[in-house]
Backbone as CSV, one residue per row, in Angstrom:
resi,resn,N_x,N_y,N_z,CA_x,CA_y,CA_z,C_x,C_y,C_z
1,MET,-6.734,11.209,14.078,-8.122,11.029,13.586,-8.801,12.370,13.588
2,GLY,-9.655,12.446,12.642,-10.548,13.620,12.536,-11.703,13.609,13.460
3,ARG,-12.401,14.720,13.579,-13.475,14.849,14.545,-14.599,13.805,14.207
4,ASP,-14.736,13.439,12.931,-15.789,12.516,12.540,-15.311,11.043,12.622
5,GLY,-14.123,10.785,13.144,-13.578,9.465,13.175,-12.772,9.014,11.936
6,SER,-12.758,9.833,10.917,-11.949,9.505,9.686,-10.492,9.632,9.991
7,LEU,-9.651,9.046,9.064,-8.223,9.089,9.301,-7.579,10.349,8.657
8,GLY,-8.386,11.299,8.184,-7.814,12.514,7.691,-7.261,12.314,6.291
9,LEU,-7.795,11.339,5.460,-7.292,11.175,4.129,-7.600,12.357,3.214
10,ASP,-8.638,13.144,3.580,-8.905,14.307,2.718,-7.735,15.324,2.760
11,ILE,-7.037,15.426,3.781,-5.879,16.311,3.891,-4.728,15.865,2.920
12,VAL,-4.545,14.463,2.868,-3.490,13.945,2.009,-3.814,14.304,0.546
13,PHE,-5.048,14.229,0.104,-5.423,14.467,-1.256,-5.558,15.894,-1.556
14,LEU,-5.626,16.840,-0.645,-5.777,18.207,-0.895,-4.448,18.949,-1.075
15,LEU,-3.391,18.392,-0.568,-2.127,19.122,-0.579,-1.482,19.267,-1.948
16,PRO,-1.195,18.162,-2.689,-0.487,18.362,-3.964,-1.380,18.723,-5.101
17,PRO,-0.788,19.475,-6.095,-1.555,19.675,-7.341,-1.420,18.387,-8.206
18,PHE,-2.362,18.136,-8.996,-2.443,16.936,-9.815,-2.191,17.234,-11.279
19,VAL,-1.718,16.275,-12.073,-1.586,16.314,-13.465,-2.068,14.984,-13.980
20,VAL,-2.929,15.009,-14.992,-3.455,13.791,-15.612,-2.918,13.695,-17.021
21,LEU,-2.463,12.428,-17.397,-2.066,12.203,-18.760,-3.257,11.833,-19.655
22,ILE,-3.529,12.648,-20.622,-4.572,12.480,-21.583,-3.962,12.194,-22.976
23,ASN,-4.210,10.948,-23.438,-3.540,10.504,-24.739,-2.019,10.637,-24.707
24,GLY,-1.444,10.408,-23.478,0.027,10.567,-23.349,0.583,11.963,-23.080
25,SER,-0.296,12.957,-23.130,0.138,14.306,-22.965,-0.359,14.839,-21.584
26,PRO,0.511,15.546,-20.792,0.055,15.961,-19.531,-0.923,17.142,-19.637
27,SER,-1.902,17.054,-18.766,-2.925,18.253,-18.725,-2.364,19.382,-17.950
28,GLN,-3.136,20.341,-17.679,-2.745,21.505,-16.778,-2.828,21.002,-15.322
29,PHE,-2.062,21.618,-14.464,-2.106,21.327,-13.038,-3.445,21.720,-12.486
30,PHE,-4.051,20.906,-11.585,-5.264,21.295,-10.899,-5.163,20.775,-9.424
31,SER,-5.947,21.416,-8.622,-5.982,21.019,-7.240,-7.304,20.386,-6.962
32,ALA,-7.315,19.507,-5.948,-8.520,18.868,-5.588,-9.389,19.837,-4.789
33,SER,-10.678,19.862,-5.127,-11.559,20.802,-4.379,-12.296,20.068,-3.253
34,ARG,-12.299,18.713,-3.266,-12.977,18.020,-2.208,-12.113,16.894,-1.857
35,GLY,-12.191,16.448,-0.582,-11.441,15.326,-0.124,-12.083,14.043,-0.306
36,LEU,-11.406,12.980,-0.045,-11.989,11.648,-0.092,-12.570,11.200,1.267
37,HIS,-13.798,10.856,1.321,-14.370,10.491,2.590,-14.829,9.053,2.592
38,GLN,-15.087,8.470,3.750,-15.564,7.132,3.866,-16.940,6.995,3.140
39,GLY,-17.065,6.028,2.390,-18.348,5.813,1.601,-18.246,6.397,0.157
40,ASP,-17.205,7.111,-0.123,-17.037,7.652,-1.489,-16.968,6.496,-2.415
41,PRO,-17.639,6.592,-3.558,-17.693,5.457,-4.526,-16.303,5.093,-5.120
42,ILE,-15.358,5.939,-5.072,-14.025,5.651,-5.586,-13.058,5.032,-4.531
43,SER,-13.565,4.993,-3.273,-12.763,4.443,-2.198,-12.295,3.007,-2.507
44,PRO,-13.217,2.019,-2.833,-12.790,0.731,-3.136,-11.670,0.645,-4.210
45,LEU,-11.781,1.423,-5.265,-10.712,1.384,-6.294,-9.420,1.930,-5.777
46,LEU,-9.394,2.972,-5.004,-8.191,3.491,-4.475,-7.549,2.468,-3.404
47,PHE,-8.391,1.849,-2.695,-7.914,0.800,-1.765,-7.222,-0.352,-2.543
48,LEU,-7.804,-0.780,-3.601,-7.240,-1.863,-4.368,-5.888,-1.369,-5.012
49,LEU,-5.862,-0.159,-5.497,-4.565,0.335,-6.051,-3.409,0.354,-5.041
50,VAL,-3.806,0.915,-3.855,-2.715,1.047,-2.830,-2.333,-0.308,-2.337
51,MET,-3.237,-1.249,-2.213,-2.831,-2.519,-1.760,-2.051,-3.295,-2.799
52,LYS,-2.303,-3.055,-4.000,-1.497,-3.645,-5.094,-0.007,-3.151,-5.063
53,VAL,0.142,-1.858,-4.821,1.503,-1.253,-4.693,2.113,-1.794,-3.432
54,PHE,1.385,-1.860,-2.344,1.905,-2.382,-1.093,2.383,-3.803,-1.240
55,THR,1.539,-4.658,-1.904,1.918,-6.054,-2.214,3.216,-6.068,-2.985
56,ARG,3.374,-5.292,-3.990,4.605,-5.236,-4.817,5.812,-4.904,-3.934
57,MET,5.633,-3.820,-3.068,6.710,-3.423,-2.191,7.134,-4.522,-1.244
58,LEU,6.184,-5.307,-0.749,6.554,-6.451,0.143,7.207,-7.528,-0.649
59,GLU,6.791,-7.785,-1.900,7.429,-8.844,-2.716,8.863,-8.473,-2.987
60,VAL,9.113,-7.211,-3.330,10.501,-6.748,-3.623,11.313,-6.891,-2.347
61,ALA,10.818,-6.508,-1.180,11.536,-6.636,0.055,11.848,-8.035,0.399
62,THR,10.914,-8.906,0.135,11.163,-10.390,0.377,12.232,-10.930,-0.594
63,SER,12.158,-10.575,-1.846,13.164,-11.098,-2.814,14.542,-10.523,-2.543
64,ALA,14.596,-9.338,-1.882,15.903,-8.739,-1.562,16.388,-9.185,-0.119
65,TYR,15.605,-10.226,0.448,15.942,-10.713,1.772,15.823,-9.682,2.873
66,LEU,15.086,-8.620,2.718,14.806,-7.618,3.763,13.727,-8.068,4.704
67,LEU,12.777,-8.954,4.210,11.788,-9.580,5.047,11.841,-11.054,4.708
68,SER,11.571,-11.890,5.668,11.735,-13.349,5.419,10.480,-14.029,5.010
69,GLY,9.372,-13.784,5.594,8.194,-14.546,5.254,8.369,-16.008,5.738
70,PHE,7.610,-16.890,5.027,7.846,-18.341,5.242,7.666,-19.103,3.872
71,SER,8.300,-20.316,3.820,8.154,-21.021,2.568,7.096,-22.140,2.706
72,VAL,6.381,-22.313,1.635,5.432,-23.375,1.507,5.662,-24.255,0.291
73,GLY,5.549,-25.547,0.487,5.820,-26.481,-0.601,6.938,-27.349,-0.287
74,ARG,7.290,-28.185,-1.339,8.424,-29.189,-1.179,9.325,-29.106,-2.421
75,GLY,10.553,-29.393,-2.151,11.531,-29.375,-3.294,11.601,-28.175,-4.059
76,ASN,11.474,-28.250,-5.416,11.518,-27.034,-6.270,10.233,-26.298,-6.370
77,ALA,9.201,-26.861,-5.843,7.844,-26.253,-5.899,7.483,-25.510,-4.659
78,THR,8.409,-24.646,-4.203,8.151,-23.864,-3.028,7.820,-22.415,-3.380
79,THR,7.089,-21.778,-2.565,6.858,-20.343,-2.745,6.931,-19.651,-1.364
80,THR,7.373,-18.439,-1.304,7.493,-17.708,-0.095,6.296,-16.794,0.107
81,VAL,5.705,-16.926,1.306,4.556,-16.099,1.663,5.031,-15.005,2.587
82,SER,4.959,-13.771,2.175,5.413,-12.713,3.019,4.180,-11.894,3.664
83,HIS,3.018,-12.079,3.123,1.784,-11.461,3.686,0.553,-12.069,3.123
84,LEU,-0.558,-11.823,3.839,-1.890,-12.273,3.382,-2.806,-11.113,3.538
85,LEU,-3.666,-10.956,2.441,-4.685,-9.896,2.424,-6.047,-10.498,2.394
86,PHE,-6.945,-10.064,3.196,-8.335,-10.463,3.128,-9.238,-9.284,3.501
87,ALA,-10.042,-8.871,2.531,-10.897,-7.672,2.705,-10.014,-6.523,3.082
88,ASP,-10.182,-5.959,4.282,-9.356,-4.837,4.656,-8.394,-5.254,5.820
89,ASP,-8.100,-6.509,5.932,-7.154,-7.003,6.885,-5.819,-7.423,6.204
90,THR,-4.685,-7.156,6.923,-3.432,-7.585,6.352,-2.643,-8.199,7.433
91,ILE,-1.970,-9.341,7.131,-1.060,-10.072,8.040,0.291,-10.102,7.313
92,ILE,1.265,-9.575,8.000,2.654,-9.559,7.432,3.511,-10.512,8.287
93,PHE,4.313,-11.367,7.544,5.126,-12.337,8.238,6.558,-11.955,8.080
94,CYS,7.294,-11.939,9.248,8.716,-11.648,9.238,9.266,-12.314,10.468
95,ASP,10.632,-12.397,10.556,11.321,-12.931,11.702,11.211,-11.933,12.838
96,ASN,11.434,-12.493,14.020,11.457,-11.702,15.281,12.835,-11.079,15.376
97,ALA,13.149,-10.168,14.447,14.438,-9.493,14.463,14.261,-7.992,14.246
98,CYS,15.014,-7.162,14.988,14.847,-5.715,14.875,15.130,-5.216,13.447
99,GLU,15.994,-5.866,12.755,16.388,-5.490,11.371,15.163,-5.628,10.503
100,GLN,14.448,-6.721,10.595,13.240,-6.912,9.693,12.127,-5.977,10.104
101,VAL,11.971,-5.709,11.362,10.845,-4.787,11.799,11.244,-3.372,11.265
102,LEU,12.452,-2.960,11.341,12.886,-1.741,10.814,12.694,-1.668,9.263
103,ASN,12.907,-2.715,8.564,12.663,-2.781,7.137,11.214,-2.691,6.776
104,LEU,10.378,-3.299,7.642,8.949,-3.188,7.454,8.482,-1.796,7.739
105,TYR,9.036,-1.259,8.813,8.669,0.169,9.132,9.070,1.125,7.980
106,GLY,10.209,0.911,7.312,10.619,1.688,6.199,9.604,1.494,5.024
107,ILE,9.028,0.380,4.825,8.104,0.228,3.780,6.773,0.913,4.086
108,LEU,6.336,0.905,5.335,5.143,1.471,5.785,5.128,2.985,5.756
109,ILE,6.251,3.644,5.968,6.199,5.161,5.985,6.604,5.648,4.650
């Protein structure tokens, strides 16, 4: 954690150079001059993008039987729930097995 209690996200965004596609063509490389801080107007959008990718990664892991989740429904109308998201809280469901915890760890890092 940073001195101000932040998680140091500004360091993550300052390291790599960026390229943006404009009308399908890459722009010149540029570096970020400022980091992302709590309360930044773009923070909710970035949070949603990251959680969408995280959700997709968990869905792929569940369909590949790397995480179990649990089934809801009867007969052919069942669905598997691997995680729940609410605001900034996340609940991930898996079996109490070292293999699944290691698979979840691999997704998180």
